[in-house]
N, C-alpha and C positions, 0 to 999 in steps of 0.2 A: 504494500500500500504506500506508494511513493507520492500520493496526493489524494485528496478527499474523493475525487471522482474515480479512483481506481476500483472502487466497489462495483462500478458498472461493468467492469471487465470480468466479473466473476458470477455471471448469471447461473452457470451450471452448479456452482457451490450453493447458491441460494435455493435452487430447485431441490438439490439433494437434501439440504437442511429442512426444507419445507416437508419433505416426505418423512424425515426422521421425526419431526415434531408432530405432524398431522397423525401419523399412525401410532404414536405412543401417547398422545395427549389430546386428540381431537375432541373426545367426549368427556373430558374431565369436568366440564361445566354443565353436562347434560342434566344432572339431577336438578340443578337450579333452573336450567333452561326450560325444563318441562313445565315450570310454573309460568312461563312466558311463551305464549304460542308463537309470537313473531320470532323470537330467538331460536326456538326449536325448529321452526320452518327454515330459517336461515342456515342452520347447521346442516339440515338435509340438502339444501341447495348447494352448499359448499362441498359436501361429499360428492354430489353429482358433478359439479364443475371440475373437481379434482380428478374424477374418473375420466373426464374428457380432456384432461390436461389443459383446461381453460383457466390459466392463471389470472388473466385480467378480470374475469367475472368473479373468481374466488376472492381476489383482493378487494373488490368493491363490496362484496358480501361481508367480508371480515371487518371492513370499515364500519358497516352498520352495526355489526355485533359489538364492536368496541364502543360505539355511541350508547348502546343499551346496557352494556356490562363493562364500564371503564375499569373495574378492578379484576377483570379476567386476565390472568397472566398469558393465556394462550392468544387471546385477541390482541393484546399488546405486542406479542411476538410477531404474529402474522402481519399486522399492519406495519409494525416497525421494520420488518424485513423488506417489505415492498418499498417503503419510503427510503430506506438506507441506501438503495442502489440508484436513487434518482440523481440526475445531473443537476437538479435544482438544489443548491446548497441548503436553503432553508428547509426543504422537505427532507433532505438527507439528515440534517441535524435533528429534526423532529423524530425521524425514524430511530436514530440512536437513543434518544431520550425514552422512547417507548420500549426499546429493548432493555434499557437499564431499569425501567420500572418493573419489568417482568421478573427480575431477580431481587426485588426490594420488598420485604415484608410490610413496609410502611405504605406501599403504593398498590399492591395487588393481594388478592387472596390466593393462597397456595402458590407462592412464587417458586420458580424453578430453582432447585437447590444447587449450590455451586459444586457439589461433589457428584453431580450427574453429567452426562454428556451434554444435555441441553444447557445446563448451567455453565459448563466450561465454554461452550460455544458462545454463549451470550456475553459472559464476562470478558473473554478474549477479544471478541469483536468490539465491544464497547470500549474496553481499555485501550486497544490499539488505535481506534479512531480518535480517542481523546488525546493520545500522545501525538498523533499526526496534526491535531489542532493546537498543539502546544499547551494542552490542559493536563500537565504532568501530575499535579497533585491529585486530581480526580482519578486519573489513570492508575497511579500507583496504588491507591486505596482499593480499587476494584481488582487489579491484577494480583496484588499481594494476597488478598483474601482468597481468591480462587486458587492461587498456588499453594497456599497452606492446606486447603481442602483436597488438593490433588497433587501430592508430593511426587508422583511418578510421571507427571505431565512435563516433559522436557521443555516444550515451548513456553509454558507458563513459568517454569523455573528460570529460563533464560530471560524472558521478558521482565520478570520481577527483579532478578538479581542485577541487571545491567541498566536500570533506570537512573539517570542523573537529572535532577530537576533543572528546568530551563529558567524558572523564575522563583528562586528560593525566597522564603519569607524573611530570612536574615542571614548574616554571615555564619552564625552558628548552624542554621538550617542547611546552608551549603556544605559546611564541614560534615554535618551528619549524613548528608546525601552521599558524600564521597566515602565516609566510613562504612556506611551501609553497603555501598557498591563493592568496596574492597572485601568486606566480610563475606557477602553472599556470593560474589564471583569466585573467591577462593574455595568456598565450600562446593560450588557447582563444578569447578575444574577438578577438584579432588574426586568428587563422585563420578564424573565422566571418565576419569582415569582408572578408577578401581572397578567401574561397571561399564566396560566397553560395549556391552550388549544393550546399554540404555540408549535407545535411538529415537529420533523423531518419527512419529507415524505420519509421514508426509502425504500418504494417500488419504488418510482421514482428514488431515488439515486441508488439503486441496479440494476435497469434495464436500466438506461439511462446515468449514469455518469461513464465513464471509470475509473476503479480503486476503485470505491466506493462499487461495488457489494460484493467483498470478506469481507469487513468490513467497514460499514459506520462510525464507531468510528474512525478508523485510517484515513479515508478520511477527517473527519470534525474536529478532535481535534488534534492540533499540539502537538508534544512531548515537555516536559520541561527538556529533557536531558541536554541542555546547561545552565540550571539555576545554576548549581553548579559552573559555571565560572563567575557569576555575583556577584562579591564580594562587590559591593556597595549597593546591593539590600536587601530588607527585604525578604529573601528567603522563610521564613515560610508563609508570607502573599501571595506571588506570588504562591507558591505551593498549598496553601489552596484554592485559587480561581480556579485553574485548577481542583481540586477535586470537588468543588461545582458545576461547570458547568457540569462536567461529570454526576454527580448524579441527577442534575435537568433534564437533557436530557434523561437519562436512570435510572429512580428511582428504577427499579427492580434489579439493581446491589446491592442495599442495602439489606442485609439479615442477620438474627441472628439465629444461629443454636440452637437447643434445649439444648444442653450441655452448650453453652455459656449463654443462658437465665437462666438456673438453677444456674450457678455460680454467676450470678449477683443477682438473687433472694435470694440466700443464704446469701447475704451480703459478698460474696467472702470468704466463710469459707472453709479452706483447708480440704481435706480428705486424708486418708492414702492409699498408693498403693505400690506395689512392685517396680515399675519403673515409670518414667515420660515418657509418650508417646509424643515424640518430632517429629514434622514434619518440614522438612527443604525444603523450596520451593524457586525456582528461575527459571527464563527464561534463565539463563546463566550457566547452568550445563553442557554445551557442552564442548567438548574436549579442554583442555588447555586454557579456557577463563580466563581473568584476575580475575574474581570473584572466579572461582575454585582455581586458583593458590594462592589466598589470604587466603581462608578459609579451604581448604582441610586438611592442616596439623593438625589443631585443631579438626575438625569434626571427622576425622578418629581415633582420640585418645581419644574421650570421652568414659567414662567408661560405657560399655554395661551392666554392672550389675545395673547401675542406670538409663540408658536411653534406651528406645525402639525407634529406629530411622526409620523414613520413609522419603526417598528422593522423592520430588515431582518435576519432571522436567516439567515445563510449556513451552513446546517446541513451539517457535514462528517461528523459522527459521530452514531450513534443517541443519543437522549435528548430529553426534553421541554423546551420553552422555559420559562424562568423566569416565573412568574406576575406578576412586577412589571410586565411590559409591558402588562398589562391594568388597571393602576391607573386610567387615564383612559379613559372610554368613547370619547372623540373621537379617541384615538390609533389609527393604523393599524398593523397587524402583518402582515408577509408573511414567509413562509418559503421560501427558495430551496433546492430539493433537486436533487441529481444524479439523472439518469435513465439507464436502460439504454442509451438512444440516445446518451448522452454518452461511452460507453466508446470507447477506442481512439484518442483525440485529446487531447493535452495542452492544447490551446487551447479546449477545449469551453466553458470558462467564459464565452466571449463570448456565449453564449446568454442570459446575464443582462443584457446591455447594454440591449436595448430594454425589458426589464421595468423596470429602474431608471430609464431615461431617461423612460419614460411617467409616472413619479411627479412629474416637473416640480420636482425639488428645487432649492433655492437653495444649501444646504450639504449635502454628504455627509460625515458624520463617522464614521470608523472608530475603534472603541474600541481596537483592536489590529490589527497587521498582520504579525506574525511567529508567531502562535499556530496558524494554519491555512493550508493551501496554497490553498484556494479563495479566501479573502479576499485573499491575497497577489497572486494573479493578477488578480483582479477590479480591484484598485487600480491596475493598469497603464493603465486607461482613465480618461479624464476624463468622468465621467458627470453632473457638476454643475458650475456655475460656480466654486464654491469647495469644495475638498476638504481634509480635515484628518484627522490621526490623533493618538493619544495613548498613554498609558502602560499600557494593558492588558498589554503586555509592554514593559518600559522600555528600548527600543532603537529606533533609527531604522529605517524601512522600506527605506531605500536607494533609494527612488523619488525622482526629481528634483522640485523645487518647482514646476515647470511642470505637474505632474500632481497630486501631493499638496502643496498649497500650504503647509500648516502642520503642525508637530508641537507639540501643546499640552502643556506641562509645568508643573510647580509651582516657582515661583521659590525657595521655601524649601528645596527638596530638590535644587537645582542649584548648581553653582559660578557664579561671576560670568558674566553673559550672554555677554560677548565670548569667554569660554573655552567655555562650554557649547554655544554655537551651532555650534562646529566638530564636535560629536558627531553632527550631524544633516544629512541631505541636504535635508530640508524646512526652510522658514523656521521658526525657533523662536519660539514665543509662550509667555510666562509667565503663569500664574495668579498673583495677588498673593503676594508673599513674606510679607507681614505677616498673612495669614489662611490658614485651612485650605483645602485644595484640593477636598475632598469632604465631603458631608453624611453623617457616620457615625453609626450607632446601635450599641449594644453587641451582641456576639455571644454573651454569656452573662449570666445573672443570678446571684444568690447560690448557686443550687443546680443550675440546668439549663444545658446547652448549648442555645443557641437555634438551632443548626444541626441536630443529630440528636435534640433534645428528650429527651435522656437525662440522668439525675442524675449529676453529677460530684462533688457534695459528699459523697455516701456513700463514694465511693472515697477521697477525701481523709481522711475520718474513719476509714476502715479502716486507714490508714497505709501506709507504703512496703512493708513486708514482705508484707502481704496483697495489696495492689493490684498491685505489681510484684515478684513473687517471684523473677524471674530476675535482678534487680539487687541485688547485695550491699548490705545496709543498714549504717548506722553511719558512712558516708563523707559528704564534701561532694559534693553532686551538681551538676555543671556540665553543663547540657543544651543541645544544639543540634539541634533536630529539623528543620532545613531539609534538603531533598533534597540528597544528596551532590554532584549536579552543580553546586550553588551553592558548594560548598566547594572552590574551586580550590587549587592547591598553596600559594598565599600563606597559606592558613589553617593549614596543617599545623604550622608551627613555633609558632604561637600556641597551638594545642591542647596540644602537647607541653610547652611552657613552663609552662602552667597546671598540668599534672600534676607537673612537676618542682618547682615552687615550693610546691605543696600536697601533701605526702605522703599526706594523707587524701582527696585529690581523686579523684573518679570522673567520667569523661566518659560521657555518654549521647548517642549519635549515631544518626541515621537510617541504616538499612541501604539500600543501593542495590537497585533491582529487578533489575538486571543483575549476573550473577555476575562477568563480566569487570570491570565498573566497580567492584564491591565489592572485588575482589582488588586492583585498582589503588589504590583509596583506602586499604585496610588496609596494603598494602605501602609506600605513601608515609609513612604514620604510623610504621610500624616503622622505616623507613629514617631518619626524622627523629629517632628516639630515644625515641618514646613508650613508656611501660610498657603494653604491650597487655593485660596482665592487669587493668588498671584502666579498660578501655574496654568499654562495652556497646553493641552495635548492636541497634536495635529496628526491626521492620517498621513500616509506616504504621499509625497507631492511629485508631480511631473518635474523633470529635471530643471527646466527653465524657472519654474516657480520656486524650487529649492534654492537655486542660485540667487534669486531675488530675495528670498528670506535671509540668506547669509549676508547679502549686501546691506539689507535694511537693519540687521542686528548690530548691537554694539560690541558684543563679545561672543565668540564661539567657544564653547566648552568642549574640550576633548573628553570623550568618555573614559572612565576608569573603573576597573583596572584593565579592561580591553579597549584600546584606543582606535582611532581612525587611521585609514590609509588613503584610499581614494578620496574620502571626504576631506581629509587634510589638504590634499593637493588642490581640490576644488576651491576650498576656502582661501588658501594662499594665493591662488591665481587671481582672486577678486581683491587681493590686498587687504584682507581682514585679519584682525587679531584673533589668534587661536591659542588658548592656554592649555598646557598639557602637564601631566604628572606621570612620567614613565614608571612602570612596575618591572617585575623580574622576567616575564615571558615576552617572546618576540612580538606578539600581537598588540602589546601596549607601548611599543617603542618606535613605531614608524614616524610619528610626528617629531619626536625627539631627534631622530636620525635625519629627517628632512631639514629641520632647522640647522643641524650641524653642517649639512652639505651647503646650506645657503651662506654660511661663513660669517655671519654678523654676530659677534660675541655680545655686543650690547643688546641686540634684539633677543638673543637667547636668555640673557639675564632677566628680561622683562616678561618672558612667556613660558619658560621651562621651570617648573616648580620642583623643589627637592623634597617637599613634604606636603601633607594634606593641608596644613595651616598655610603654607606658602601658596598653594594652588588657589585657595580661597582669597588670600590677600592680593595676589596678582590679578585675579579675575575682577575683583571689586575695584582695584585701583584703575584698571583700564576702563571698566564700565562706568565709573563715576567721574573720571577726569577726561574731558575733551582733549586737553593738551597731551596727556600721556597716550590716549587712544590714537591721536593723530600721528604721534611719533612712531608708535608701533606700526601703524598702517603704512607710513612712509618707508620705514625700514623694510617691511615685507615686500612692498612694490619694487624697491630698489634691488632686492636680492633674489626674488623668486625665480628669475630666469635661470639661476644656477642649477635648478633641478630639472630643467628641460633640455632635451637633445644632447644628452651626455654620451658620446661615442665610446668613452672608456668602459661603460657598462657592457657594451657589446663585446669589446675586447676581453673583459673579465670573464664573461660567460664562455667565450671561445677557449680561453686559456684553461678554465676549469674543466671543460669537456675533454680537451686534449690531455689533461692530467689524469683523469679517471678512466679514459677509454682503454679498451683492451688491445688497441692498435696504435701504431705510429704512422703518421701520414708520410708517404714517400711518393712523390709524383712520378718516379721512374717505374713504379710497379704498374704493369700494363693491365693486369686482370688478376682476380683472385687475391692471394696474399703470399708474402714471403716470410719464412721464419727468420727471426732475429738471431 
């Protein structure tokens, strides 16, 4: 279930589940129904419709039964199942709520017990859907209860053990989430090792659990996307547990290609070739993704006399591939799509192994490995002699360095190497500290967003009141439009202190897409003492409106402890003041590194905080002083050009690839390779 509408793709599972439920529980409410002629008649019509396999009529009849008997668990299930596969999100959500009612003693008579197959199906379906909607607290409660009742259900055990909250209630709650994860995953890994016969019943999952059919892995293994925001955690340990569980459940994901075996058996002896055969793989090569926007400048400028490049689009979601991959006619582009025949088996991704092995790659370079489930599983295999990943999402893959050899990071944005290397399961490689890590070009000009091609200057000229009428004017605007999942509880006190120190301050924050996460976020701020009347939450904005908001704001607050990257570059291009507080992990240190590359030490003193107290102080100083704000903005405008068009970043990537490659480039080699 990689998106809410994935339920639609599992109609066969729904039909199978309907039969399970219909023939085991259809007449549980008959005794009561006999007192109601209409209900009794409806049940007879439902039985007849089912015999004809007329699901549309059956669904309409069940809807009427639910209206007459709202506390009927069976009626809630039947209507809920029909609605949960709707492409209409509101109906889908209503369907999930009805399924949840069916296992709740407070909502229905004779609820389906969690230790029955029906209860397991319902709890698993509801819990996984809520996780997909970022409602992790609700999901954990349901899944945990079902797992306790069904200790031999491996899917529920994995789901329950590997949950990390995306919107923790507090710093302590975040710590508890990690502690719980480490405790339960350790127990699960031990049990899987001592009971190798304990396997997933993928046939049952794919035929009876809504959402599980397309991919049991996605249904049973939570994403660790949010791990990069857990700055107090041992991220390498957490990520490695995720990988171990995956490979214990699906051991056939592990594979070593013949070429990789030969490289290892040779003692990693390099050979001579005309070019390095470089594969660049990602699930995020779709149009204008953040990963594409970060890497494309350097990748398109690599010397094609040295590198033969194949882009591998591991397409997990609908969308067109970004046209940057067609910059060079000699580059190859392949798209790997899931097929209907891949349904029902979490290890289906191994179908890609021979496809990639046939490319005869020297290096397989993953731009990111925690942004999509397909790439995460594919990376369990050693498909090239040298494999590496990087900061498309700034956290380790958790895969050992025997499989993913290197994590390529930027020295300027990391702590000292000996400390930073402990954050990764791969061997850490630094791009040079003294130069930029990517070839960046502006995302806006003086008038247009270069992303959506719309005019933002007109919005700025129209002023705050006209452009953002829902935000009270006349205040100092402190804006942080990072997604709320980046604003962990460590950020709460910083935001509230800014408001406390500036009576005219107004916070402008990004609204969460999840109602539960938004309620958690807002309640944390209120509990911290924020004046909630001076906080405005905005939905995601089109790019040109976002640029206008930045330009009309007084101070942009970098999120903490996970900071901005693309956001930072956009703000700096506009010549705005952005205050940052770098933390210990890579994802918090982009802004710090960009400022360092801009080379203005006085500017850095005004915008880079060394402590929480200084972060608040610097923000308020800029927000309340027109003179100081003007100075910061002047300095930003004078130096921002230094992070654009930096060719040394391309050279740095080339040098690093040459260093880690299993070959040495020799233009005299006519074909194949020569032993050194």
